[in-house]
C-alpha positions as CSV (number, residue, x, y, z in Angstrom):
1,M,-55.2,108.4,48.8
2,K,-51.9,107.8,50.6
3,F,-49.0,110.2,51.1
4,G,-45.4,109.2,50.2
5,L,-42.0,110.6,49.4
6,G,-40.4,110.4,46.0
7,S,-36.7,110.1,46.0
8,F,-36.4,113.5,44.2
9,V,-37.5,115.1,47.5
10,Y,-33.8,114.5,48.5
11,R,-32.4,115.8,45.1
12,W,-29.2,117.2,46.6
13,S,-28.7,114.6,49.4
14,I,-28.8,111.8,46.9
15,G,-27.1,113.7,44.1
16,R,-27.0,113.7,40.3
17,D,-24.4,113.7,37.6
18,Y,-24.1,117.5,37.9
19,Y,-23.8,117.5,41.7
20,R,-22.7,114.8,44.1
21,P,-22.4,115.4,47.9
22,S,-19.4,114.1,49.7
23,R,-21.5,111.3,51.2
24,P,-24.5,110.6,48.9
25,M,-27.7,109.3,50.6
26,T,-28.1,105.6,49.6
27,V,-31.3,104.0,48.8
28,L,-31.3,102.3,52.3
29,D,-30.6,105.7,53.9
30,F,-33.6,107.0,52.1
31,L,-35.9,104.3,53.3
32,D,-34.6,104.7,56.8
33,R,-35.2,108.5,56.7
34,T,-38.7,108.0,55.2
35,A,-39.6,105.5,57.9
36,A,-38.3,107.9,60.6
37,L,-40.7,110.5,59.3
38,G,-43.6,108.2,59.7
39,V,-44.1,107.7,55.9
40,D,-44.7,104.3,54.4
41,R,-44.9,105.0,50.6
42,V,-41.8,105.6,48.5
43,M,-41.2,106.1,44.8
44,L,-37.6,105.3,43.9
45,C,-36.8,107.4,40.8
46,N,-33.9,107.8,38.4
47,N,-31.7,109.7,40.8
48,F,-30.9,106.2,42.0
49,A,-29.2,104.0,39.4
50,L,-31.9,101.3,39.8
51,E,-31.0,99.4,36.6
52,A,-27.4,98.9,38.0
53,F,-28.5,97.3,41.3
54,T,-26.9,93.9,41.9
55,E,-28.9,90.9,43.0
56,P,-27.7,91.2,46.6
57,E,-28.5,95.0,46.6
58,V,-32.1,94.2,45.4
59,T,-32.5,91.6,48.1
60,T,-31.3,94.0,50.8
61,L,-33.6,96.7,49.4
62,K,-36.6,94.5,49.5
63,E,-35.8,93.4,53.0
64,R,-35.4,97.0,54.2
65,A,-38.7,98.0,52.6
66,A,-40.4,95.0,54.3
67,L,-38.8,95.9,57.7
68,H,-40.3,99.4,57.5
69,R,-43.5,98.2,55.9
70,I,-42.9,100.6,53.0
71,T,-44.8,100.2,49.7
72,L,-42.6,100.9,46.7
73,E,-43.2,102.4,43.3
74,L,-40.4,102.8,40.8
75,G,-39.6,105.5,38.2
76,G,-37.3,105.6,35.2
77,R,-36.5,108.0,32.4
78,G,-35.5,107.3,28.8
79,S,-36.5,106.9,25.2
80,Q,-35.9,103.2,24.6
81,A,-38.0,100.2,25.5
82,D,-35.1,98.1,26.8
83,C,-34.3,100.4,29.8
84,F,-38.0,100.3,30.9
85,I,-38.3,96.6,30.4
86,R,-35.4,96.1,32.8
87,L,-37.2,98.2,35.3
88,V,-40.4,96.2,34.9
89,G,-38.3,93.1,36.0
90,L,-37.1,95.1,39.0
91,C,-40.6,96.1,39.9
92,E,-41.6,92.5,39.9
93,R,-38.8,91.5,42.2
94,L,-39.5,94.4,44.6
95,D,-43.3,93.9,44.6
96,A,-43.7,97.4,43.1
97,R,-47.0,97.6,41.3
98,V,-46.3,100.9,39.4
99,L,-43.5,102.0,37.1
100,R,-43.5,105.8,36.4
101,I,-42.1,106.6,32.9
102,T,-40.6,109.9,32.0
103,A,-40.2,110.2,28.2
104,D,-39.3,113.5,26.5
105,I,-40.1,114.9,23.1
106,D,-37.0,116.6,21.7
107,R,-38.3,120.0,20.7
108,R,-35.0,121.1,19.2
109,Q,-35.9,119.2,16.0
110,G,-38.1,120.4,13.2
111,A,-41.9,120.4,13.2
112,D,-42.1,117.1,11.3
113,A,-39.8,115.3,13.7
114,I,-41.7,116.7,16.7
115,R,-45.0,115.4,15.2
116,R,-43.5,111.9,14.7
117,Q,-42.1,111.5,18.2
118,P,-45.4,110.7,20.0
119,D,-46.0,107.9,17.6
120,D,-42.5,106.6,18.2
121,M,-43.1,106.8,21.9
122,R,-46.3,104.9,21.7
123,R,-44.7,102.1,19.8
124,Y,-41.9,101.5,22.3
125,L,-44.2,102.0,25.3
126,C,-46.4,99.2,23.8
127,R,-43.4,96.9,24.0
128,V,-42.9,97.8,27.7
129,L,-46.6,97.3,28.4
130,A,-46.5,93.9,26.9
131,E,-43.9,93.0,29.5
132,A,-45.6,94.8,32.4
133,K,-49.2,93.8,32.0
134,P,-48.8,90.1,32.6
135,R,-46.9,90.8,35.7
136,G,-49.6,93.0,37.2
137,I,-47.5,96.2,36.9
138,R,-49.2,99.4,35.8
139,L,-47.3,102.0,33.7
140,A,-47.7,105.8,34.4
141,L,-46.4,108.3,31.8
142,E,-45.4,111.5,33.5
143,N,-46.1,115.1,32.2
144,Y,-42.8,116.7,31.8
145,H,-41.4,119.9,30.4
146,G,-40.7,118.2,27.0
147,I,-44.2,116.9,26.4
148,T,-47.4,118.9,26.2
149,L,-50.7,117.8,27.7
150,D,-52.2,117.3,24.3
151,E,-49.3,115.1,23.3
152,L,-49.4,113.1,26.5
153,V,-53.1,112.5,26.4
154,A,-52.9,111.4,22.8
155,V,-50.3,108.8,23.6
156,I,-52.4,107.4,26.5
157,Q,-55.5,107.3,24.4
158,A,-53.7,105.7,21.5
159,I,-52.4,102.9,23.7
160,N,-55.9,102.6,25.2
161,D,-55.2,100.1,28.0
162,A,-56.5,100.2,31.6
163,T,-53.0,99.4,32.9
164,F,-51.4,102.3,31.1
165,G,-52.1,105.8,32.4
166,A,-50.6,109.1,33.7
167,C,-48.3,110.1,36.5
168,I,-49.5,113.6,37.3
169,D,-46.8,116.1,38.4
170,T,-48.2,119.4,39.7
171,A,-45.1,121.4,38.8
172,N,-43.4,120.0,35.7
173,S,-45.8,121.5,33.1
174,A,-45.3,125.0,34.4
175,A,-42.3,125.2,32.0
176,L,-44.8,124.9,29.2
177,I,-47.1,127.5,30.7
178,E,-49.7,124.8,31.6
179,H,-51.5,125.5,34.9
180,P,-51.3,122.8,37.7
181,L,-55.1,122.6,38.0
182,E,-55.5,122.2,34.3
183,V,-52.9,119.5,34.3
184,T,-54.7,117.7,37.1
185,R,-58.1,118.1,35.4
186,R,-56.9,116.8,32.0
187,L,-54.9,113.8,33.5
188,A,-57.0,112.8,36.5
189,P,-59.2,110.4,34.5
190,Y,-56.0,108.5,33.6
191,A,-54.1,108.9,36.9
192,V,-52.0,105.9,38.1
193,S,-49.7,107.8,40.3
194,V,-49.3,111.5,41.4
195,H,-46.3,113.7,42.3
196,I,-47.2,116.7,44.5
197,K,-44.6,119.4,44.0
198,D,-44.9,123.1,44.7
199,F,-43.3,126.1,43.1
200,K,-43.4,129.9,42.8
201,V,-42.5,132.3,40.1
202,E,-40.2,135.3,40.7
203,M,-38.7,138.0,38.6
204,S,-34.9,138.1,38.1
205,E,-32.6,140.2,36.0
206,R,-33.1,137.6,33.2
207,G,-36.9,137.4,33.4
208,H,-39.2,135.0,35.3
209,R,-37.8,132.1,37.2
210,I,-39.7,129.0,38.4
211,L,-38.5,128.2,41.9
212,G,-39.2,125.0,43.9
213,V,-40.5,125.3,47.4
214,P,-41.9,123.0,50.1
215,L,-45.5,121.9,49.8
216,G,-48.0,124.6,50.7
217,E,-45.5,127.5,50.3
218,G,-46.0,128.2,46.6
219,M,-48.6,128.6,43.9
220,V,-50.2,125.1,43.7
221,D,-53.7,124.8,45.2
222,F,-53.3,121.3,46.6
223,P,-56.7,121.1,48.3
224,Q,-58.2,121.7,44.9
225,V,-55.8,119.2,43.3
226,L,-57.0,116.6,45.8
227,A,-60.7,117.5,45.2
228,I,-60.3,116.9,41.4
229,L,-58.5,113.6,42.0
230,R,-61.3,112.4,44.4
231,Q,-64.0,113.5,42.0
232,Q,-62.3,111.2,39.4
233,G,-62.1,108.3,41.9
234,Y,-58.3,108.3,42.3
235,T,-57.2,106.2,45.3
236,G,-53.5,105.8,44.6
237,N,-50.4,107.4,46.1
238,L,-49.3,111.0,46.3
239,F,-45.5,111.4,46.4
240,A,-43.9,114.7,47.5
241,E,-41.1,116.0,45.4
242,M,-39.1,119.2,45.5
243,Y,-36.7,121.2,43.3
244,L,-35.0,123.5,45.7
245,D,-32.0,125.7,44.9
246,R,-28.8,124.9,46.6
247,T,-27.5,127.2,49.3
248,E,-24.0,128.5,50.0
249,D,-22.3,125.2,50.8
250,E,-23.0,121.4,51.1
251,A,-23.7,121.3,54.8
252,S,-26.3,124.1,54.7
253,T,-27.8,122.8,51.4
254,L,-28.4,119.3,52.9
255,A,-29.7,120.7,56.2
256,F,-32.1,123.1,54.4
257,E,-33.3,120.2,52.2
258,D,-34.0,118.0,55.1
259,E,-35.9,120.7,56.9
260,C,-38.0,121.4,53.8
261,V,-38.8,117.6,53.6
262,R,-40.1,117.8,57.2
263,R,-42.2,120.9,56.2
264,C,-43.7,118.9,53.3
265,V,-44.6,116.0,55.6
266,R,-46.2,118.4,58.2
267,Y,-48.2,120.1,55.5
268,A,-49.4,116.8,54.1
269,R,-50.4,115.6,57.5
270,E,-51.8,118.7,59.1
271,V,-53.3,120.6,56.2
272,L,-54.1,117.9,53.5
273,K,-54.9,115.3,56.2
274,L,-53.1,112.6,54.3
């Protein structure tokens, strides 16, 4: 297994629709920062507008990754085949062999609609797989707070293809009260990619809150996570991610985030021996 950084490790530095720093980190900045930390695996996720990259931007990105000898994986989110098919094409151009897919189930609808959605998901993911498989690109469906483990495993088993599996995230399913080790055990036989993300639970005036923290500073037993993955023969990448709270201002938020990324890298190297 090889350690890498997912682009959501710099959630605030890169920015999102709900928060944008004065100078957002670009994809090239991210590759440069990753290389400076001695890391050579990157998952570029949907906090970058990957589908909007121009041809010159794709060429420059590929050249920068090659310069740093960085292996790429891509990640997208949506509920339509077309957006993922475009990302399959981008994977091919960037020599990325894995596309992580985040696809939600809308639990605000009635019980019948919720039951139908995994079948709808399976149908459009089969369209994506038909484009990805001939190109040697594997698809990894991520556990997320909108989809239960039972639903996710059912989709993977229904598709029943060796090039379609799971992206394990060690924190996402906490929102559904699903334990990280149970998530890992259930999905490890299908693992194509893995996000290692830590969290803790605290009481507040409004009840329990799930708070993101650097690797090794929360509730996730990462040595046991790795042991389960090894037992299942997983040899792929492990990408660190974080979901930190912002601090009092932009400068301190970005400085705190960068320090936490460095703590993640140290933990992966010194404790997990990755």
